[in-house]
C-alpha positions as CSV (number, residue, x, y, z in Angstrom):
1,X,-18.2,-35.8,-21.4
2,X,-16.6,-34.1,-18.3
3,X,-18.6,-33.8,-15.2
4,X,-17.5,-30.5,-13.6
5,X,-20.1,-30.6,-10.8
6,X,-17.7,-31.9,-8.0
7,X,-15.2,-29.2,-9.0
8,X,-17.9,-26.5,-9.1
9,X,-19.2,-27.5,-5.7
10,X,-15.6,-27.3,-4.3
11,X,-15.1,-23.9,-5.9
12,X,-18.3,-22.6,-4.4
13,X,-17.3,-23.8,-0.9
14,X,-13.8,-22.3,-1.1
15,X,-14.3,-19.1,-3.2
16,X,-17.9,-18.0,-2.8
17,X,-17.6,-16.9,0.9
18,X,-14.5,-14.8,-0.1
19,X,-16.1,-13.3,-3.2
20,X,-19.6,-12.8,-1.6
21,X,-21.4,-14.4,-4.6
22,X,-21.5,-17.6,-6.6
23,X,-21.5,-17.2,-10.4
24,X,-23.6,-19.5,-12.4
25,X,-20.5,-20.5,-14.3
26,X,-16.9,-19.7,-13.3
27,X,-14.5,-18.1,-15.8
28,X,-12.8,-20.6,-18.1
29,X,-9.4,-19.4,-16.9
30,X,-10.3,-20.8,-13.4
31,X,-11.0,-24.3,-14.7
32,X,-7.8,-24.3,-16.7
33,X,-5.8,-23.0,-13.7
34,X,-7.2,-25.7,-11.4
35,X,-6.7,-28.5,-14.0
36,X,-3.0,-27.5,-14.5
37,X,-2.3,-27.2,-10.7
38,X,-4.1,-30.3,-9.8
39,X,-2.2,-32.3,-12.4
40,X,1.1,-31.0,-11.1
41,X,0.1,-32.0,-7.5
42,X,-1.2,-35.4,-8.6
43,X,-4.6,-34.6,-7.2
44,X,-8.2,-34.6,-8.4
45,X,-9.4,-31.1,-9.3
46,X,-12.0,-30.9,-6.5
47,X,-9.5,-32.3,-4.1
48,X,-6.9,-29.7,-5.1
49,X,-9.4,-26.8,-4.5
50,X,-10.4,-28.2,-1.1
51,X,-6.8,-28.6,-0.1
52,X,-6.0,-25.0,-1.0
53,X,-9.1,-23.8,0.9
54,X,-8.3,-25.7,4.0
55,X,-4.5,-25.6,4.0
56,X,-3.9,-21.9,4.4
57,X,-1.7,-21.7,1.3
58,X,-1.9,-18.0,0.8
59,X,-0.1,-17.9,-2.5
60,X,-2.2,-20.7,-4.0
61,X,-5.4,-19.2,-2.7
62,X,-4.4,-15.8,-4.1
63,X,-3.9,-17.4,-7.6
64,X,-7.3,-19.1,-7.3
65,X,-9.0,-15.8,-6.6
66,X,-7.1,-14.1,-9.4
67,X,-8.3,-16.7,-11.9
68,X,-11.9,-16.5,-10.5
69,X,-12.3,-12.7,-10.7
70,X,-13.0,-10.6,-13.7
71,X,-10.5,-7.8,-13.5
72,X,-11.9,-5.8,-16.4
73,X,-10.9,-2.2,-15.9
74,X,-9.3,0.8,-17.7
75,X,-8.1,4.3,-16.9
76,X,-11.0,6.8,-17.1
77,X,-13.5,4.1,-17.9
78,X,-16.8,5.9,-18.6
79,X,-15.1,9.3,-19.0
80,X,-18.3,11.2,-18.6
81,X,-18.4,10.1,-15.0
82,X,-14.9,11.4,-14.3
83,X,-15.8,14.7,-15.9
84,X,-18.6,14.9,-13.4
85,X,-16.4,13.8,-10.6
86,X,-14.1,16.8,-11.1
87,X,-17.0,19.1,-10.7
88,X,-18.4,17.3,-7.7
89,X,-15.0,17.4,-5.9
90,X,-14.6,21.1,-6.6
91,X,-18.0,21.7,-5.1
92,X,-17.4,19.5,-2.0
93,X,-13.9,20.7,-1.2
94,X,-14.8,24.1,0.3
95,X,-17.4,22.5,2.6
96,X,-15.2,19.7,4.0
97,X,-12.4,20.1,6.6
98,X,-9.1,18.4,5.5
99,X,-8.7,16.3,2.4
100,X,-11.7,14.7,0.7
101,X,-11.9,10.9,1.0
102,X,-12.6,8.6,-1.9
103,X,-13.0,4.8,-2.0
104,X,-12.8,2.6,-5.0
105,X,-14.5,-0.7,-4.0
106,X,-13.6,-3.5,-6.4
107,X,-10.6,-1.5,-7.8
108,X,-8.9,-4.5,-9.6
109,X,-5.4,-3.4,-10.8
110,X,-5.9,0.2,-9.7
111,X,-6.7,2.2,-12.9
112,X,-9.9,3.5,-11.5
113,X,-8.4,4.6,-8.2
114,X,-5.5,6.4,-10.0
115,X,-7.9,8.0,-12.4
116,X,-9.9,9.4,-9.4
117,X,-6.8,10.7,-7.8
118,X,-5.7,12.3,-11.0
119,X,-9.1,13.8,-11.4
120,X,-8.9,15.4,-7.9
121,X,-5.4,16.7,-8.7
122,X,-6.6,18.3,-11.9
123,X,-9.5,20.0,-10.0
124,X,-7.0,21.4,-7.5
125,X,-8.5,19.3,-4.7
126,X,-6.7,17.6,-1.8
127,X,-7.9,14.1,-1.7
128,X,-6.9,10.7,-0.3
129,X,-8.1,7.6,-2.3
130,X,-8.5,4.0,-0.9
131,X,-8.7,1.2,-3.4
132,X,-9.9,-2.3,-2.3
133,X,-10.3,-5.6,-4.1
134,X,-10.8,-9.2,-3.0
135,X,-8.0,-10.3,-5.5
136,X,-4.6,-10.0,-3.8
137,X,-2.8,-10.4,-7.1
138,X,-4.6,-7.4,-8.6
139,X,-3.8,-5.4,-5.5
140,X,-0.1,-6.2,-5.8
141,X,-0.2,-4.9,-9.4
142,X,-2.1,-1.7,-8.2
143,X,0.5,-1.0,-5.5
144,X,3.4,-1.4,-7.9
145,X,2.0,1.3,-10.3
146,X,3.0,-1.0,-13.2
147,X,-0.4,-1.2,-14.9
148,X,-1.4,-3.7,-17.6
149,X,-1.8,-2.1,-21.0
150,X,-5.4,-2.9,-21.6
151,X,-7.1,-1.5,-24.7
152,X,-10.4,-3.5,-24.8
153,X,-12.3,-1.0,-22.7
154,X,-11.8,2.7,-22.6
155,X,-8.7,4.5,-23.8
156,X,-5.1,3.4,-23.6
157,X,-3.2,4.4,-20.4
158,X,-2.4,8.1,-20.2
159,X,1.1,8.6,-21.5
160,X,2.7,9.6,-18.1
161,X,1.5,6.2,-16.7
162,X,2.9,4.0,-19.5
163,X,6.1,3.1,-17.7
164,X,4.8,3.6,-14.2
165,X,2.2,5.7,-12.4
166,X,4.0,8.9,-11.2
167,X,5.1,8.8,-7.6
168,X,3.2,11.9,-6.7
169,X,0.0,10.3,-7.8
170,X,0.8,7.0,-6.1
171,X,1.2,8.8,-2.8
172,X,-2.5,9.9,-3.0
173,X,-3.7,6.3,-3.2
174,X,-3.6,3.4,-0.8
175,X,-4.5,-0.2,-1.8
176,X,-5.8,-3.0,0.5
177,X,-7.2,-6.5,0.1
178,X,-10.9,-6.5,1.1
179,X,-14.2,-7.9,-0.1
180,X,-17.4,-5.9,-0.3
181,X,-18.9,-8.5,1.9
182,X,-16.3,-8.3,4.7
183,X,-17.3,-7.0,8.2
184,X,-15.3,-3.9,7.5
185,X,-15.1,-3.6,3.7
186,X,-13.6,0.0,4.0
187,X,-11.2,-1.1,6.7
188,X,-12.2,1.8,9.0
189,X,-10.9,4.4,6.5
190,X,-14.2,6.3,6.1
191,X,-16.4,8.2,6.1
192,X,-16.1,9.0,2.5
193,X,-17.2,11.8,0.3
194,X,-17.4,9.7,-2.9
195,X,-17.4,5.9,-3.3
196,X,-16.9,4.2,-6.6
197,X,-18.4,0.7,-6.9
198,X,-18.6,0.2,-10.6
199,X,-19.0,-3.1,-12.5
200,X,-19.2,-5.0,-9.2
201,X,-22.8,-5.2,-8.1
202,X,-24.1,-6.5,-11.4
203,X,-22.5,-9.9,-10.5
204,X,-24.5,-10.2,-7.3
205,X,-28.1,-11.5,-7.2
206,X,-30.5,-8.6,-7.4
207,X,-31.9,-9.3,-3.9
208,X,-28.5,-8.8,-2.4
209,X,-27.9,-5.4,-3.9
210,X,-29.9,-3.1,-1.5
211,X,-28.1,-4.6,1.5
212,X,-24.7,-4.1,-0.1
213,X,-25.5,-0.6,-1.2
214,X,-26.8,0.1,2.3
215,X,-23.3,-0.8,3.6
216,X,-21.8,1.6,1.2
217,X,-24.2,4.3,2.3
218,X,-23.2,3.8,5.9
219,X,-19.6,4.7,4.9
220,X,-20.7,8.0,3.3
221,X,-20.8,11.4,4.8
222,X,-24.2,13.1,4.5
223,X,-24.4,14.5,1.0
224,X,-21.8,12.0,-0.2
225,X,-22.0,10.2,-3.5
226,X,-21.9,6.5,-4.7
227,X,-20.9,6.0,-8.3
228,X,-22.0,2.9,-10.1
229,X,-21.5,2.1,-13.8
230,X,-24.4,3.5,-16.0
231,X,-25.8,0.0,-16.6
232,X,-25.9,-0.6,-12.8
233,X,-28.2,2.4,-12.4
234,X,-31.1,-0.1,-12.9
235,X,-30.3,-1.9,-9.6
236,X,-32.7,-1.5,-6.6
237,X,-31.7,1.0,-3.9
238,X,-31.8,0.9,-0.1
239,X,-33.8,3.8,1.6
240,X,-30.5,5.5,2.5
241,X,-29.7,6.4,-1.1
242,X,-31.4,8.3,-3.9
243,X,-30.8,8.4,-7.6
244,X,-28.9,11.5,-8.9
245,X,-29.4,13.4,-12.1
246,X,-26.7,11.5,-14.0
247,X,-26.7,7.8,-14.9
248,X,-25.0,5.7,-12.2
249,X,-24.8,8.5,-9.6
250,X,-26.4,8.0,-6.2
251,X,-26.5,10.3,-3.2
252,X,-26.9,10.0,0.5
253,X,-29.2,13.0,1.4
254,X,-28.3,15.4,4.2
255,X,-30.3,17.4,6.7
256,X,-34.1,17.4,6.8
257,X,-34.4,16.1,3.2
258,X,-32.9,12.7,4.4
259,X,-36.0,12.0,6.5
260,X,-38.6,13.2,3.9
261,X,-40.9,10.6,2.5
262,X,-40.3,9.8,-1.2
263,X,-43.3,11.7,-2.4
264,X,-42.0,14.9,-0.7
265,X,-38.3,14.8,-1.5
266,X,-36.6,17.6,-3.3
267,X,-36.7,17.1,-7.1
268,X,-32.9,17.2,-7.5
269,X,-32.3,14.7,-4.7
270,X,-34.4,12.1,-6.5
271,X,-33.1,13.1,-9.9
272,X,-36.5,13.9,-11.3
273,X,-35.0,16.8,-13.2
274,X,-32.2,14.6,-14.6
275,X,-32.1,12.5,-17.7
276,X,-32.1,9.1,-15.9
277,X,-35.4,9.7,-14.1
278,X,-37.0,11.4,-17.1
279,X,-35.9,8.4,-19.2
280,X,-37.5,6.1,-16.7
281,X,-40.8,7.9,-17.0
282,X,-40.6,7.8,-20.7
283,X,-39.7,4.1,-20.6
284,X,-42.7,3.4,-18.5
285,X,-44.9,5.1,-21.1
286,X,-43.3,4.4,-24.4
287,X,-41.4,1.9,-26.6
288,X,-38.0,2.1,-24.8
289,X,-36.8,-1.2,-26.3
290,X,-37.6,-0.1,-29.8
291,X,-35.9,3.2,-29.3
292,X,-32.8,1.5,-27.9
293,X,-32.7,-1.0,-30.8
294,X,-32.8,2.0,-33.2
295,X,-29.9,3.6,-31.4
296,X,-27.9,0.4,-31.4
297,X,-28.5,0.0,-35.2
298,X,-27.2,3.6,-35.6
299,X,-24.0,2.7,-33.7
300,X,-25.0,4.8,-30.7
301,X,-24.5,2.2,-28.0
302,X,-23.8,4.6,-25.1
303,X,-27.1,6.4,-25.7
304,X,-28.9,3.0,-26.0
305,X,-27.4,1.9,-22.7
306,X,-28.9,5.0,-21.0
307,X,-32.3,4.4,-22.5
308,X,-32.2,0.7,-21.4
309,X,-31.1,1.6,-17.9
310,X,-34.2,3.8,-17.6
311,X,-36.4,1.1,-19.1
312,X,-35.1,-1.6,-16.7
313,X,-35.5,0.8,-13.8
314,X,-39.2,1.0,-14.7
315,X,-39.5,-2.8,-15.5
316,X,-36.7,-5.0,-14.0
317,X,-38.2,-8.1,-15.6
318,X,-38.1,-6.8,-19.2
319,X,-36.4,-9.7,-21.0
320,X,-35.9,-7.8,-24.3
321,X,-34.5,-4.9,-22.3
322,X,-31.8,-7.1,-20.6
323,X,-31.0,-8.7,-24.0
324,X,-30.5,-5.3,-25.7
325,X,-28.5,-4.0,-22.7
326,X,-26.1,-7.0,-23.2
327,X,-25.9,-6.0,-26.9
328,X,-25.2,-2.3,-26.0
329,X,-22.5,-3.3,-23.4
330,X,-20.9,-5.7,-25.9
331,X,-20.8,-2.9,-28.5
332,X,-18.9,-0.7,-26.0
333,X,-16.4,-3.5,-25.2
334,X,-17.8,-4.2,-21.8
335,X,-17.7,-8.0,-22.2
336,X,-18.0,-9.0,-18.6
337,X,-21.0,-6.8,-18.0
338,X,-22.6,-7.9,-21.3
339,X,-22.4,-11.5,-20.1
340,X,-24.0,-10.6,-16.8
341,X,-26.9,-8.8,-18.7
342,X,-27.4,-11.8,-21.0
343,X,-27.5,-14.1,-18.0
344,X,-30.0,-11.8,-16.3
345,X,-32.2,-12.0,-19.4
346,X,-32.4,-15.8,-19.0
347,X,-34.1,-15.3,-15.6
348,X,-36.8,-13.0,-16.9
349,X,-40.4,-14.3,-17.5
350,X,-41.6,-14.8,-21.0
351,X,-44.0,-11.9,-20.5
352,X,-41.0,-9.6,-20.5
353,X,-40.2,-10.3,-24.1
354,X,-42.6,-7.7,-25.5
355,X,-43.4,-8.4,-29.1
356,X,-40.4,-10.7,-29.5
357,X,-40.4,-14.5,-29.4
358,X,-39.3,-15.2,-25.8
359,X,-38.0,-18.7,-26.6
360,X,-35.8,-17.4,-29.4
361,X,-34.6,-14.4,-27.3
362,X,-33.6,-16.7,-24.4
363,X,-31.8,-19.0,-26.8
364,X,-29.9,-16.1,-28.3
365,X,-29.1,-14.8,-24.8
366,X,-27.8,-18.2,-23.8
367,X,-25.6,-18.4,-26.8
368,X,-24.1,-15.0,-26.2
369,X,-23.5,-15.6,-22.5
370,X,-21.7,-18.9,-23.4
371,X,-19.6,-17.2,-26.0
372,X,-18.6,-14.6,-23.3
373,X,-18.0,-17.3,-20.6
374,X,-14.4,-16.1,-20.0
375,X,-14.8,-12.4,-20.8
376,X,-11.2,-11.3,-20.0
């Protein structure tokens, strides 16, 4: 039986400072990549990783980071959020001098950033988009405009992008290599009106999230928005941000409302009038897990995800809720996020299993997480 512990310690030393987090298990593609390269170099696997980290081999390090990151993306992923983005940009444009600024943090190969730019164009709004990612290989693809034809999540690429993203759209977007944990993650390009940071924070430990979101909030103009994936709406927030009325949407308040205590904030700023908050109240009172399971059984995974986001907002240690969220995400083709949800279920106390056998539920979550170990 292989002992991967020395290799995993080397990967943690070399890659974790650059990624900002250390996964409980690296993607299988990373292990395969290291084994192949180490064999070619006549080195042990851990020795090879350490040499790449210490030797300043930019190309080898870039390939390590590419194998270590989960570049799971698609054009117009979560289309309901892009529909809302068009309305938000049209509302912001008359109140801002010059072009609006958008930042896609963790943009992978660029589909999200190009989708945001196209959304602004369709709304008749002048906007400049910055896309950043820790993976230099992904950024090179994004800059080229030659996007991979992914179909596992979301719709196929829009027809005009099939050969290459049109030049007019590419001029609206700038791509740079940067990590969310860098001293200047936005490279001084802010402040921004809208920041997309979707399918990134779920890979960090929950305790790290408020600090990272606080850094994003510092890059926003007052009244600006942060957009997470709907499932990430369950994550804890820093005091600088409030939940909006739509799943995954956060806002930095402006004016007097920014200093108001939580009990006196305007209803719309907290999202009390919106479905996410209403769902959270219902989840605190009623059988959210049972309702989500019924929706899943009926093939309504997107609705189940929203119910579960509200449930987990009210009770972040709900083991059954995390397990069902993994099932909902898997049904939607979000394999990487599904694995993160199953792994989070394993860290919940048995009391969070509701009426379900906690031991059986944890075993099932472990099996699903292992099956999704390399979710690309």
